[in-house]
C-alpha positions as CSV (number, residue, x, y, z in Angstrom):
1,M,51.8,58.8,57.0
2,A,49.0,60.2,59.2
3,V,47.1,63.4,59.9
4,L,47.0,65.2,63.2
5,L,43.8,67.3,63.7
6,L,44.4,70.5,65.5
7,I,41.0,72.1,64.8
8,D,37.6,71.7,66.4
9,R,35.3,70.5,63.5
10,P,32.8,67.9,64.7
11,G,32.6,65.2,62.0
12,L,35.8,66.0,60.2
13,E,37.6,62.9,61.5
14,D,34.8,60.7,60.2
15,V,34.9,62.3,56.8
16,L,38.7,62.0,56.7
17,R,38.5,58.3,57.5
18,L,35.8,57.9,54.7
19,H,38.3,59.3,52.3
20,G,41.0,56.9,53.5
21,V,43.0,59.5,55.3
22,P,44.7,57.9,58.4
23,I,44.5,59.8,61.7
24,A,47.7,60.0,63.8
25,G,47.6,58.1,67.1
26,A,48.9,59.6,70.4
27,E,52.4,58.2,69.9
28,E,52.5,58.5,66.1
29,A,54.4,61.3,64.4
30,P,52.1,63.1,62.0
31,T,53.1,63.9,58.4
32,L,50.3,66.4,57.9
33,L,48.6,68.8,60.3
34,I,45.1,70.2,59.8
35,A,44.7,73.4,61.8
36,P,43.4,77.0,61.6
37,A,45.5,79.2,59.5
38,A,46.0,81.6,62.4
39,H,48.1,79.0,64.2
40,R,50.6,78.4,61.3
41,A,53.6,80.3,63.0
42,S,53.5,78.4,66.3
43,L,52.9,75.0,64.5
44,S,55.9,75.4,62.3
45,V,58.0,75.7,65.5
46,R,56.3,72.8,67.3
47,F,56.2,70.5,64.2
48,P,59.2,71.4,62.0
49,G,59.1,69.9,58.6
50,V,55.5,68.7,58.9
51,K,53.1,69.8,56.1
52,L,50.2,72.1,57.2
53,L,46.7,72.1,55.6
54,A,45.5,75.5,56.8
55,V,41.7,76.0,57.3
56,T,40.9,79.6,56.4
57,H,37.9,81.9,56.7
58,D,38.4,84.3,53.8
59,A,40.6,85.0,50.7
60,A,42.9,87.3,52.6
61,E,43.7,84.7,55.2
62,E,44.1,82.1,52.4
63,R,46.6,84.4,50.5
64,A,48.6,85.0,53.8
65,A,48.8,81.3,54.6
66,L,49.9,80.4,51.1
67,N,52.5,83.2,51.1
68,A,53.7,81.9,54.5
69,G,54.4,78.5,52.9
70,V,51.7,76.2,54.0
71,A,51.2,73.0,51.9
72,D,47.6,73.9,51.0
73,V,44.5,75.8,52.2
74,A,40.8,75.0,52.5
75,A,37.9,77.2,53.5
76,A,35.2,74.9,52.3
77,D,33.3,71.9,53.8
78,D,34.8,68.8,55.4
79,D,34.7,66.9,52.2
80,V,37.0,69.3,50.4
81,I,39.4,69.4,53.4
82,A,39.5,65.5,53.3
83,V,40.2,65.5,49.5
84,R,43.0,68.0,49.9
85,A,44.4,66.0,52.9
86,A,44.4,62.8,50.8
87,R,46.1,64.6,48.0
88,L,48.9,65.9,50.3
89,L,49.5,62.4,51.7
90,A,49.6,60.7,48.3
91,P,52.9,59.6,46.9
92,D,54.5,62.2,44.7
93,G,52.8,62.6,41.4
94,W,49.6,60.9,42.5
95,W,46.2,62.5,43.4
96,H,43.4,60.6,45.1
97,V,39.7,61.6,45.0
98,G,37.8,58.8,46.7
99,E,38.2,55.7,44.5
100,L,39.9,57.7,41.8
101,A,43.7,57.7,41.5
102,I,45.5,60.0,39.1
103,D,49.1,59.6,38.2
104,R,50.1,63.0,36.9
105,V,53.6,61.8,35.9
106,A,52.5,58.9,33.7
107,R,49.2,60.7,32.8
108,R,46.9,57.8,33.6
109,A,44.0,57.3,36.0
110,T,42.2,54.4,37.7
111,R,39.0,54.0,39.6
112,A,38.9,51.4,42.3
113,G,42.0,49.9,40.7
114,R,40.5,49.7,37.2
115,P,42.4,51.6,34.5
116,L,40.5,54.3,32.7
117,A,41.0,54.6,28.9
118,L,41.0,58.4,28.4
119,L,41.9,60.6,25.4
120,P,44.2,63.6,26.2
121,R,41.3,66.1,26.5
122,E,39.3,63.8,28.7
123,Y,42.4,63.3,30.9
124,A,42.9,67.1,31.1
125,M,39.2,67.6,32.0
126,L,39.5,64.9,34.8
127,V,42.7,66.5,36.2
128,H,41.1,70.0,36.3
129,L,38.0,68.6,38.0
130,A,40.1,66.7,40.5
131,R,42.1,69.8,41.3
132,H,38.7,71.4,42.3
133,A,37.0,68.2,43.6
134,G,33.8,68.8,45.5
135,R,32.9,72.1,43.8
136,T,31.2,72.9,40.5
137,V,33.6,74.0,37.8
138,A,31.9,76.4,35.4
139,H,31.7,75.6,31.7
140,A,33.7,78.7,30.8
141,E,36.5,77.7,33.2
142,L,36.6,74.2,31.7
143,R,36.7,75.5,28.2
144,R,39.7,77.7,29.1
145,A,41.5,74.9,31.0
146,V,40.9,72.0,28.7
147,F,40.6,73.6,25.2
148,G,42.3,77.0,25.7
149,L,39.1,78.7,24.6
150,A,38.3,82.1,26.1
151,F,34.8,82.1,24.4
152,D,31.8,79.9,23.9
153,P,32.1,78.3,20.5
154,G,28.4,77.6,20.4
155,T,29.0,73.8,20.0
156,N,28.5,70.9,22.3
157,L,32.3,70.2,22.5
158,L,32.4,70.3,26.3
159,A,29.3,68.1,26.7
160,V,30.8,65.5,24.3
161,H,34.0,65.3,26.2
162,A,32.2,65.2,29.6
163,S,30.0,62.4,28.3
164,R,33.1,60.4,27.2
165,L,34.8,61.1,30.5
166,R,31.6,59.9,32.4
167,A,31.5,56.7,30.4
168,A,35.1,55.9,31.2
169,L,34.9,57.0,34.8
170,D,31.5,55.8,35.9
171,R,30.4,52.8,33.7
172,G,30.2,49.7,35.8
173,F,30.0,51.5,39.2
174,G,26.9,51.9,41.4
175,W,27.2,55.7,41.4
176,S,28.6,58.6,39.3
177,M,31.7,60.5,40.4
178,L,31.1,63.1,37.6
179,Q,28.1,65.2,38.4
180,T,26.4,67.7,36.1
181,D,25.0,70.9,37.5
182,R,22.7,71.9,34.6
183,G,23.5,75.3,33.1
184,R,26.5,75.8,35.4
185,G,29.2,73.1,34.9
186,Y,30.5,69.8,36.2
187,R,31.6,68.5,39.6
188,L,33.8,65.6,40.6
189,V,32.7,64.0,43.9
190,A,34.6,61.6,46.1
191,T,31.6,59.9,47.7
192,P,28.1,58.9,46.5
193,P,25.4,61.6,46.9
194,V,23.3,61.2,49.9
195,S,19.8,60.1,48.9
196,G,16.6,61.1,50.7
């Protein structure tokens, strides 16, 4: 299981390796291609049956690529591309975000091999944040996804569950995967923030 890069993005290969994504060698058959969305038609002929992570420029190109049947799309930075590539290479039912592994079938999660004791709402919050790893998920979106609330109840319900999730996910590690963007939302990151 390896990725073949068919896009000119300096530094992407290093970020992929940092996320544990193997790069295909010259003689190795790839299981995932990372390429511009515009090349999807020719790549499906050249590499039949190989998943494509299409790098897009805008929402229209993203919609067209998804409608054409690509495995996933990414228009963001290299870190998001790497997270999505790792997810596409993961065994069925598993998602990986850095040290975090989520088994969606058994509804359990581990960080660096250590099981996380999560309540159902904390697990739902973790899955939603992992689905959008690398970007800030707004408070309103999390309330809808985790609690089914289309309004702000005026309580600290979300903050309490985020605090419990952070305790289970980050306690005992040198850095926090769950980041707070004050006044905006929460973000799950795969690598430690760069200091300095």
